[in-house]
C-alpha positions in Angstrom: 0.0 0.0 0.0 1.3 3.4 -0.9 2.2 5.7 2.0 -0.2 8.7 2.1 1.8 12.0 1.9 0.9 14.8 4.2 1.9 18.3 4.1 0.6 19.0 7.6 3.9 18.9 9.4 5.9 20.9 6.8 3.1 23.5 6.8 3.2 23.8 10.6 7.0 24.1 10.6 6.8 26.6 7.8 4.3 28.7 9.8 6.5 28.5 12.9 9.6 29.6 10.9 7.5 32.6 9.6 6.3 33.5 13.1 9.9 33.5 14.5 11.1 35.6 11.5 8.3 38.1 12.2 9.2 38.2 15.9 12.9 38.8 15.2 12.0 41.5 12.7 9.6 43.1 15.3 12.2 43.1 18.0 14.8 44.5 15.6 12.4 47.3 14.6 12.3 48.6 18.1 14.3 51.8 18.4 17.1 52.0 20.9 15.0 53.2 23.8 12.3 50.6 23.2 14.8 47.8 22.9 16.6 48.9 26.1 13.3 49.0 27.9 12.4 45.5 26.7 15.8 44.0 27.6 16.0 45.9 30.9 12.7 44.5 32.0 13.9 41.0 31.4 17.2 41.8 33.1 15.5 43.0 36.2 13.4 39.8 36.3 16.6 37.7 36.0 18.5 39.7 38.6 15.6 39.1 41.1 16.1 35.4 40.6 19.9 35.1 40.6 20.8 38.0 43.0 18.1 38.4 45.6 20.4 40.9 47.6 20.7 43.2 44.5 18.8 46.1 46.2 21.3 46.1 49.1 24.3 46.8 46.8 25.6 50.3 46.7 24.6 52.4 43.6 27.9 51.9 41.6 27.9 48.2 42.3 24.2 48.0 41.2 24.9 49.9 38.0 28.0 47.7 37.1 26.2 44.5 37.9 23.0 45.5 36.0 25.1 46.5 33.0 27.0 43.2 32.9 23.8 41.1 33.2 22.0 43.2 30.6 24.8 42.6 28.1 24.4 38.8 28.6 20.6 39.0 28.5 20.8 40.8 25.1 23.3 38.2 23.7 21.2 35.3 25.1 18.1 36.7 23.4 20.0 36.7 20.1 21.0 33.1 20.6 17.6 32.0 21.7 15.7 33.7 18.8 17.9 32.0 16.3 17.9 28.7 18.2 14.1 28.7 17.5 14.6 29.7 13.9 17.2 27.0 13.5 15.0 24.4 15.3 11.9 25.1 13.2 13.7 25.5 9.9 15.6 22.2 10.6 12.3 20.4 11.3 10.8 22.0 8.2 13.7 20.7 6.0 13.6 17.2 7.6 9.8 16.9 7.2 10.0 17.9 3.6 12.8 15.4 2.9 10.9 12.7 4.7 7.8 13.6 2.6 9.7 12.9 -0.6 11.5 9.9 0.9 14.9 11.6 0.6 17.7 11.0 2.9 20.3 13.8 2.8 23.1 14.0 5.4 23.8 17.6 4.4 20.3 18.8 5.3 21.7 20.7 8.2 23.5 23.2 5.9 20.1 24.6 4.7 18.8 25.8 8.1 22.2 27.1 9.2 22.8 28.9 5.9 19.2 30.3 6.0 19.6 31.5 9.6 22.9 33.1 8.8 21.5 35.0 5.9 18.5 36.1 7.9 20.9 37.3 10.7 22.8 39.3 8.2 19.6 40.8 6.9 18.5 41.5 10.5 21.7 43.4 11.4 21.5 45.3 8.1 17.9 46.3 8.9 19.0 47.5 12.4 21.4 49.9 10.9 18.4 52.0 9.8 16.6 51.9 13.1 17.1 54.9 15.4 19.4 54.1 18.3 20.4 50.7 17.0 23.6 49.4 15.3 24.7 46.4 13.3 27.2 44.1 14.9 28.8 41.2 13.1 29.3 39.5 16.5 25.5 39.3 16.8 25.4 37.5 13.4 27.9 35.0 14.8 25.8 34.5 18.0 22.6 34.2 15.9 24.3 31.6 13.7 25.6 29.7 16.7 22.0 29.5 18.1 20.8 28.1 14.8 23.8 25.7 14.6 23.1 24.3 18.1 19.4 23.8 17.3 20.2 22.1 14.0 22.8 19.9 15.6 20.2 18.9 18.2 17.7 18.0 15.5 20.3 16.0 13.6 21.3 14.1 16.8 17.7 13.3 17.7 16.9 12.0 14.2 20.1 10.0 14.2 19.3 8.4 17.5 15.7 7.7 16.4 17.0 6.1 13.2 19.5 4.1 15.0 16.9 2.9 17.5 14.7 1.7 14.7 17.5 -0.4 13.2 
């Protein structure tokens, strides 16, 4: 009996890729003040968890600590956004390959390359947003997030395939 092909999973993953791309574009469209307000809110929340005695620090210590944590929060946000983009685009590529019965070991190059190109576009876009700047290090962090997600998907699919054999 012929296996029924279904575009449901590829369509879902394509929608998730699109949603993540829109969210990335939305966050990149925030001007410098809006972006700082967003990341500072997240930073305050994280500091409450990791440094409960933050309010007891003297003013200069508070400012230095906050600045350091805020830097890592911003970079982690880049990594996480592109982790999601890499995850969903990897799952999209794998589901399309499975749909056509293709096995391609190099599938992982597609989501990583796609994420890298979108990261370049994103940084280019930020050059034209007031109070924002383009940084190649952010492209590298973004691509690293996509790489880790894609490697995770590849590992899971390898282990599943090996378990079936």
